[in-house]
C-alpha positions as CSV (number, residue, x, y, z in Angstrom):
1,X,-64.5,241.0,76.9
2,X,-61.4,243.1,76.9
3,X,-58.6,242.0,79.2
4,X,-56.7,244.7,81.1
5,X,-53.0,244.7,80.3
6,X,-50.7,243.7,83.2
7,X,-48.8,247.0,83.1
8,X,-52.0,249.0,83.3
9,X,-53.2,246.9,86.2
10,X,-49.9,247.3,88.0
11,X,-49.9,251.1,87.5
12,X,-53.4,251.3,88.9
13,X,-52.4,249.2,91.9
14,X,-49.4,251.5,92.6
15,X,-51.7,254.6,92.4
16,X,-54.2,253.0,94.7
17,X,-51.6,252.1,97.3
18,X,-50.2,255.6,97.2
19,X,-53.6,257.1,97.6
20,X,-54.2,254.9,100.7
21,X,-50.8,255.8,102.1
22,X,-51.4,259.6,101.7
23,X,-54.9,259.4,103.1
24,X,-53.5,257.4,106.1
25,X,-50.9,260.2,106.6
26,X,-53.6,262.8,106.8
27,X,-55.5,260.8,109.5
28,X,-52.5,259.7,111.5
29,X,-51.1,263.2,111.5
30,X,-54.4,264.6,112.8
31,X,-55.4,261.9,115.3
32,X,-52.4,259.8,116.1
33,X,-52.3,256.0,116.0
34,X,-54.9,255.0,118.5
35,X,-57.6,257.4,117.4
36,X,-57.1,256.9,113.7
37,X,-60.0,255.1,112.0
38,X,-59.6,253.0,108.9
39,X,-63.1,254.1,107.8
40,X,-61.8,257.7,107.6
41,X,-58.8,256.6,105.6
42,X,-60.8,254.7,103.0
43,X,-63.2,257.7,102.7
44,X,-60.4,260.1,102.1
45,X,-58.6,257.7,99.6
46,X,-61.9,257.0,97.9
47,X,-61.3,253.2,98.0
48,X,-63.0,250.2,99.5
49,X,-61.9,248.5,102.7
50,X,-61.1,245.5,100.5
51,X,-58.7,247.6,98.5
52,X,-57.0,248.8,101.7
53,X,-56.6,245.3,103.0
54,X,-55.3,244.1,99.7
55,X,-52.3,246.5,100.1
56,X,-52.0,246.6,103.9
57,X,-52.9,243.7,106.2
58,X,-53.8,245.8,109.2
59,X,-53.9,249.3,110.7
60,X,-50.5,248.5,112.2
61,X,-49.1,247.6,108.8
62,X,-50.4,250.8,107.3
63,X,-48.9,252.8,110.1
64,X,-45.6,251.1,109.6
65,X,-45.6,251.9,105.9
66,X,-46.2,255.6,106.8
67,X,-43.2,255.4,109.3
68,X,-41.0,253.7,106.7
69,X,-41.8,256.5,104.2
70,X,-39.5,258.7,106.2
71,X,-36.5,256.9,104.7
72,X,-37.9,256.0,101.3
73,X,-37.6,258.3,98.3
74,X,-35.6,260.9,100.2
75,X,-34.9,263.8,97.8
76,X,-31.3,264.3,97.0
77,X,-29.7,267.6,97.9
78,X,-27.2,269.1,95.5
79,X,-23.5,268.1,96.2
80,X,-21.6,270.7,98.1
81,X,-18.0,271.8,98.3
82,X,-17.9,270.7,102.0
83,X,-19.2,267.5,103.4
84,X,-20.1,269.4,106.6
85,X,-22.6,271.4,104.5
86,X,-24.1,268.2,103.2
87,X,-24.5,267.0,106.8
88,X,-26.4,270.2,107.5
89,X,-28.5,269.8,104.4
90,X,-29.7,266.3,105.4
91,X,-31.6,267.9,108.3
92,X,-32.6,271.1,106.6
93,X,-34.1,269.2,103.6
94,X,-36.0,267.1,106.1
95,X,-37.3,270.3,107.7
96,X,-38.3,271.5,104.3
97,X,-40.2,268.3,103.7
98,X,-41.9,268.6,107.1
99,X,-43.3,271.9,106.0
100,X,-44.7,270.6,102.7
101,X,-45.3,266.9,102.9
102,X,-48.1,265.4,105.1
103,X,-46.6,261.9,104.7
104,X,-43.3,263.0,106.3
105,X,-45.2,264.9,109.1
106,X,-47.3,261.8,109.8
107,X,-44.2,259.6,109.8
108,X,-42.5,261.8,112.3
109,X,-45.6,261.9,114.6
110,X,-45.9,258.1,114.5
111,X,-42.2,257.7,115.3
112,X,-42.8,259.8,118.5
113,X,-46.2,258.3,119.3
114,X,-45.9,255.6,122.0
115,X,-49.1,253.7,121.1
116,X,-49.0,250.8,118.6
117,X,-46.4,248.8,120.6
118,X,-45.2,246.6,117.8
119,X,-44.4,249.4,115.4
120,X,-40.7,249.7,114.5
121,X,-39.8,253.2,115.6
122,X,-36.1,252.5,116.0
123,X,-35.1,252.1,112.3
124,X,-35.8,255.7,111.3
125,X,-33.5,256.9,114.1
126,X,-30.8,254.4,113.3
127,X,-31.0,255.2,109.5
128,X,-30.7,258.9,110.1
129,X,-27.8,258.5,112.6
130,X,-25.9,256.2,110.2
131,X,-26.5,258.6,107.3
132,X,-25.3,261.6,109.2
133,X,-22.3,259.8,110.7
134,X,-21.3,258.5,107.3
135,X,-21.3,262.1,105.8
136,X,-19.3,263.4,108.8
137,X,-16.8,260.5,108.5
138,X,-16.1,261.7,105.0
139,X,-15.8,265.2,106.3
140,X,-13.3,264.0,108.8
141,X,-11.2,262.3,106.1
142,X,-11.2,265.6,104.2
143,X,-9.9,267.4,107.3
144,X,-13.1,269.4,107.9
145,X,-13.7,268.2,111.5
146,X,-11.9,269.4,114.6
147,X,-9.4,267.0,116.1
148,X,-10.9,264.3,118.4
149,X,-14.5,264.6,117.0
150,X,-16.3,261.2,116.8
151,X,-18.7,261.5,113.8
152,X,-21.3,259.4,115.6
153,X,-21.5,261.9,118.6
154,X,-22.8,264.9,116.7
155,X,-24.9,262.6,114.5
156,X,-26.7,261.2,117.5
157,X,-27.0,264.6,119.1
158,X,-28.5,266.2,116.0
159,X,-31.0,263.4,115.4
160,X,-32.1,263.4,119.1
161,X,-32.4,267.2,119.3
162,X,-34.3,267.2,116.0
163,X,-36.9,264.9,117.5
164,X,-37.3,267.1,120.6
165,X,-37.5,270.3,118.5
166,X,-40.2,268.7,116.3
167,X,-42.3,268.0,119.4
168,X,-41.7,271.4,120.9
169,X,-42.4,273.2,117.6
170,X,-45.7,271.3,117.2
171,X,-46.7,272.0,120.9
172,X,-45.8,275.7,120.9
173,X,-46.7,276.5,117.3
174,X,-43.3,277.8,116.4
175,X,-41.4,277.3,113.1
176,X,-39.4,274.1,113.0
177,X,-37.2,275.3,110.2
178,X,-36.0,278.3,112.2
179,X,-35.3,276.1,115.2
180,X,-33.3,273.5,113.3
181,X,-31.3,276.3,111.7
182,X,-30.4,277.6,115.1
183,X,-29.5,274.1,116.2
184,X,-26.9,273.7,113.4
185,X,-25.7,277.3,113.9
186,X,-24.8,276.5,117.5
187,X,-23.5,273.0,117.0
188,X,-21.3,273.2,113.9
189,X,-18.6,275.5,115.3
190,X,-17.9,272.8,117.9
191,X,-17.6,270.1,115.2
192,X,-15.8,271.6,112.2
193,X,-12.6,273.7,111.9
194,X,-13.1,277.5,111.8
195,X,-12.1,277.8,108.2
196,X,-15.1,275.5,107.3
197,X,-17.5,276.8,109.9
198,X,-17.5,280.4,108.5
199,X,-18.5,279.0,105.1
200,X,-21.5,277.0,106.1
201,X,-25.1,278.0,105.3
202,X,-27.3,277.3,108.3
203,X,-29.9,279.9,107.8
204,X,-33.6,279.2,107.6
205,X,-34.7,278.1,104.1
206,X,-31.5,276.2,103.6
207,X,-33.5,273.0,102.7
208,X,-35.0,274.7,99.6
209,X,-31.6,276.1,98.6
210,X,-30.0,272.7,99.0
211,X,-32.6,271.1,96.8
212,X,-33.0,273.7,94.1
213,X,-29.9,276.0,94.3
214,X,-29.8,279.7,94.8
215,X,-31.2,280.4,91.3
216,X,-33.0,277.1,90.8
217,X,-36.6,276.4,90.4
218,X,-38.5,276.5,93.6
219,X,-40.9,273.5,93.6
220,X,-42.6,274.4,96.9
221,X,-46.4,274.7,96.6
222,X,-46.6,277.9,98.7
223,X,-45.0,280.1,101.3
224,X,-41.6,278.7,102.1
225,X,-40.0,281.3,104.2
226,X,-36.5,282.3,102.9
227,X,-36.7,279.7,100.2
228,X,-35.8,280.1,96.6
229,X,-38.0,282.0,94.2
230,X,-38.8,280.7,90.7
231,X,-35.9,281.8,88.7
232,X,-33.6,280.2,86.1
233,X,-34.2,277.1,84.1
234,X,-33.3,274.4,86.6
235,X,-31.3,273.5,89.7
236,X,-27.9,274.9,90.2
237,X,-25.6,274.1,93.1
238,X,-24.9,277.2,95.2
239,X,-21.9,275.7,97.0
240,X,-20.8,277.1,100.4
241,X,-21.5,280.7,101.4
242,X,-18.5,282.9,100.9
């Protein structure tokens, strides 16, 4: 009898876990935590309940893994001439992911869902705030921020406003990317010096441009408004708008 090689077995386990996680995202996004059924998840993932419990010990553990996906494997935007632009790009890339990745949408929904009491919903907020504040702190060292600006203040305001905009956009059926673009457009002039403010790109579709560059390959599956079209051989940094 032929024995399966350890690496093959490990690769198969990774694929199975990912299939379960993505199926869970579909169900959690559509139904929320309480109404989500493990039977629906295993049917979509095409695995057994035994396989699900091998990777996740409970529905709560599976939901937590979906929440944690928000801060795992985050795509890296291209470096920019201004750290203030990189601060904007953090949120705009996330908006881009929300449009195209069900795992990110489900993670955001579970973070806002008040059921599942023992789920850790604080860490995603804390991680985003620390990341944003860290980038703004570097912007401050470079002289990009207005005098007296505490980097943690705009970081917290943006993260909190983002959560509200996500809920409102879902409820009213309006484009999150456009709303987030407006948020940065109105906030940044009160955070950065005028010479930097006029060079920042806060327009809708910035997430795609931050990831792929103005002439870079657009990896979106379909219909990203104001995103980059397939042109050129690979990502190129577009830098700040002139």
